[in-house]
C-alpha positions in Angstrom: 0.0 0.0 0.0 1.5 3.4 -1.0 1.9 5.6 2.1 2.7 9.3 1.2 4.0 11.6 3.9 1.3 13.2 6.1 1.5 16.6 4.4 1.0 15.0 0.9 -1.9 12.9 2.3 -3.6 16.2 3.3 -3.0 17.6 -0.1 -4.4 14.5 -1.8 -7.5 14.5 0.5 -8.2 18.2 -0.2 -7.7 17.7 -4.0 -10.1 14.7 -4.0 -12.7 16.6 -1.8 -12.8 19.4 -4.4 -13.0 17.1 -7.4 -15.4 14.6 -5.9 -17.7 17.3 -4.6 -18.0 18.8 -8.1 -18.9 15.3 -9.5 -21.3 14.6 -6.7 -23.1 17.9 -7.4 -23.5 16.8 -11.1 -24.8 13.4 -10.0 -27.3 15.1 -7.7 -28.5 17.3 -10.6 -29.1 14.2 -12.8 -30.8 12.4 -10.0 -33.1 15.3 -9.4 -34.1 15.2 -13.1 -34.8 11.4 -12.7 -37.0 12.1 -9.6 -39.0 14.7 -11.5 -39.4 12.5 -14.5 -40.6 9.6 -12.2 -43.1 12.0 -10.5 -44.4 13.1 -13.9 -44.8 9.5 -15.1 -46.7 8.5 -11.9 -49.0 11.6 -12.2 -49.5 10.9 -15.9 -50.5 7.2 -15.2 -52.7 8.1 -12.2 -54.7 10.8 -14.1 -55.1 8.6 -17.3 -56.3 5.4 -15.5 -58.5 7.1 -12.9 -59.9 10.2 -14.8 -59.4 9.4 -18.5 -57.5 11.2 -21.2 -60.1 13.5 -22.8 -59.6 17.2 -21.9 -63.3 18.0 -22.1 -64.3 14.9 -20.0 -67.4 15.3 -17.8 -67.2 13.7 -14.4 -69.4 12.1 -11.8 -68.8 12.0 -8.0 -68.4 8.5 -6.5 -68.8 7.1 -3.1 -65.3 5.9 -2.5 -62.6 6.4 0.2 -59.7 6.7 -2.3 -61.1 8.4 -5.4 -63.6 11.3 -5.6 -64.7 11.3 -9.2 -64.6 9.3 -12.5 -65.7 10.1 -16.0 -69.5 9.9 -16.3 -69.3 7.0 -18.8 -67.4 4.8 -16.3 -68.7 2.5 -13.6 -67.5 1.9 -10.1 -67.7 -1.6 -8.8 -66.7 -3.4 -5.7 -63.9 -5.9 -6.1 -66.0 -8.9 -5.2 -68.1 -8.4 -8.3 -65.0 -8.1 -10.5 -62.5 -10.7 -9.0 -62.5 -14.0 -7.2 -59.7 -15.5 -5.1 -58.0 -18.4 -6.9 -56.3 -21.1 -4.9 -55.1 -23.7 -7.4 -51.9 -25.4 -6.2 -49.0 -26.9 -8.0 -49.0 -30.7 -7.9 -45.5 -31.4 -9.1 -43.7 -28.1 -8.6 -42.5 -27.9 -12.2 -44.0 -24.4 -13.0 -41.8 -21.3 -13.2 -41.5 -19.4 -9.9 -42.8 -15.8 -10.2 -42.1 -12.9 -7.9 -44.2 -9.9 -7.1 -42.5 -6.5 -6.6 -43.7 -2.9 -6.0 -41.1 -1.9 -8.6 -41.5 -4.3 -11.4 -44.9 -6.0 -10.8 -45.1 -9.7 -11.6 -41.9 -11.2 -13.1 -40.1 -14.6 -13.2 -37.7 -15.0 -10.3 -35.1 -16.1 -12.8 -35.0 -12.6 -14.3 -34.4 -11.0 -10.9 -31.2 -10.6 -8.9 -32.7 -12.2 -5.8 -30.6 -13.6 -3.0 -33.4 -14.6 -0.7 -33.8 -18.2 0.3 -35.7 -20.3 -2.3 -37.8 -23.4 -1.2 -36.4 -26.8 -2.3 -39.8 -27.7 -3.8 -42.6 -25.6 -5.4 -45.2 -28.3 -4.7 -48.2 -26.6 -3.1 -47.3 -23.1 -4.4 -50.2 -21.1 -5.9 -50.8 -21.4 -9.6 -50.8 -18.0 -11.4 -52.1 -17.9 -15.0 -51.6 -15.2 -17.6 -54.0 -12.4 -16.8 -54.3 -13.3 -13.1 -53.7 -10.7 -10.4 -50.8 -11.7 -8.1 -50.5 -9.8 -4.8 -47.6 -10.0 -2.4 -49.6 -9.9 0.9 -46.7 -8.7 3.0 -45.9 -5.8 0.7 -49.2 -5.0 -0.9 -49.3 -1.8 1.2 -46.3 -0.6 -0.8 -47.7 -1.6 -4.2 -46.4 -5.1 -4.6 -49.2 -6.3 -6.9 -49.7 -6.7 -10.7 -51.3 -8.6 -13.5 -49.2 -11.5 -14.6 -47.9 -11.9 -18.2 -46.5 -15.3 -17.3 -47.7 -18.8 -16.4 -46.2 -19.9 -13.1 -46.5 -20.2 -9.4 -46.2 -17.7 -6.5 -45.6 -18.2 -2.8 -48.4 -19.9 -0.9 -48.4 -16.8 1.4 -49.4 -14.5 -1.5 -52.8 -14.1 -3.1 -54.1 -14.8 -6.6 -57.2 -13.1 -7.9 -58.9 -13.8 -11.2 -61.4 -11.7 -13.2 -65.0 -12.9 -13.0 -66.6 -11.0 -16.0 -63.6 -10.1 -18.1 -64.3 -6.4 -17.5 -60.7 -5.3 -17.8 -58.0 -5.1 -20.3 -55.1 -6.7 -18.5 -52.6 -3.9 -19.2 -55.1 -1.3 -18.0 -55.9 -3.3 -14.9 -52.2 -3.5 -14.1 -51.9 0.3 -14.3 -55.0 0.7 -12.0 -53.8 -1.7 -9.4 -50.5 0.1 -9.0 -51.9 3.6 -9.2 -50.5 5.7 -6.3 -53.9 6.7 -4.7 -55.0 3.0 -4.7 -51.7 1.9 -3.2 -52.1 4.4 -0.5 -55.6 3.0 0.1 -54.1 -0.5 0.4 -51.9 0.8 3.2 -54.8 2.4 5.0 -56.7 -0.8 4.9 -53.8 -3.0 6.0 -53.4 -4.2 9.5 -50.3 -5.0 11.6 -48.2 -3.7 14.5 -45.6 -2.0 12.3 -45.0 -1.4 8.5 -43.0 -4.5 7.9 -45.9 -6.6 9.4 -48.8 -4.9 7.6 -51.1 -7.3 5.7 -54.1 -6.8 3.4 -56.2 -9.9 3.1 -58.7 -11.0 0.4 -61.9 -9.8 2.3 -60.5 -6.3 2.5 -59.1 -6.3 -1.1 -62.4 -7.6 -2.6 -64.3 -4.9 -0.7 -62.5 -2.1 -2.5 -64.4 -0.2 -5.2 -62.6 0.0 -8.5 -63.2 2.2 -11.6 -64.4 0.3 -14.7 -64.2 2.2 -18.0 -65.7 0.8 -21.2 -63.2 -1.8 -22.4 -62.7 0.1 -25.7 -61.6 3.2 -23.7 -59.3 1.1 -21.6 -57.4 0.0 -24.8 -57.1 3.7 -25.9 -55.8 4.7 -22.5 -53.2 1.9 -22.6 -52.0 3.0 -26.1 -51.8 6.6 -24.9 -49.7 5.7 -21.9 -47.3 3.5 -23.8 -46.6 6.3 -26.2 -46.1 8.9 -23.4 -44.1 6.6 -21.1 -41.7 5.5 -23.8 -40.4 9.1 -24.1 -40.1 9.4 -20.3 -38.3 6.1 -19.8 -35.9 7.0 -22.6 -35.1 10.3 -20.8 -34.7 8.5 -17.5 -32.3 6.0 -19.1 -30.2 8.9 -20.5 -29.9 10.5 -17.1 -29.0 7.1 -15.5 -26.3 6.6 -18.1 -24.8 10.0 -17.3 -24.8 9.1 -13.6 -23.0 5.9 -14.3 -20.3 7.7 -16.3 -19.8 10.3 -13.6 -19.5 7.5 -11.0 -16.9 5.7 -13.1 -15.0 9.0 -13.6 -15.0 9.6 -9.8 -13.6 6.2 -9.2 -10.9 6.7 -11.7 -9.9 10.0 -10.3 -9.7 8.6 -6.8 -7.7 5.5 -7.9 -5.2 7.5 -10.0 -4.7 10.1 -7.3 -4.1 7.8 -4.4 -1.8 5.6 -6.4 0.3 8.5 -7.5 -0.6 8.6 -11.2 -2.0 12.1 -10.6 -0.2 14.4 -8.2 -2.0 17.1 -6.3 -0.6 19.7 -8.6 -2.5 18.1 -11.5 0.6 16.9 -13.3 0.4 13.3 -14.5 3.4 11.1 -13.6 
């Protein structure tokens, strides 16, 4: 390990403080842009799936604890008339294991960088078909719910719900279930002694009232959101790429300085 004299160590530390602070400020600016883009995306989705996308839309007041109005051409129905709890179980455990996250919805565990313990057998795990709602009971209060695009199984401690009347387009339903006001309502309905122990069980979930637009309008809303979100996600990706480059640059400056490749005067050796 190279050990400069104390006075040179002080000079190196001061030099790196100045350089790294400048880089950190740039990273912070890029992160601030990402945060604003994410807020915009959430607001865009929330308004579209709960209030429609027509600027001259007329509304009706609704009797609900989490939403105050919907377009006057939409219905509002309690969950028990829209969904039923499904409890099929795997008999041989050969199905793909799915995971449910508040960040990515329902995805195969094989696509996630998960280090948590995995059961030796998936026998008895709950079957989840394409189009089913999968809900992580322990993290539903944080938004860990979504409509599955995969055939597989989920933990027996989670819940699976299935449409009764095919009232929803699957993609639209996924947006609704993860809309911020509804996620906040999940939390309000959940019970437990502390956040990590909060649970929302099927009776409470099926008692929630959900907006139900005409299915043709759901399809239009999904197409609208896909177009808008593509631009936002592209912008977010650019900002993340800039942050990665700045972090790599910071590491290189630190390495080259503490190993003597750059001296505190800025002259390369």
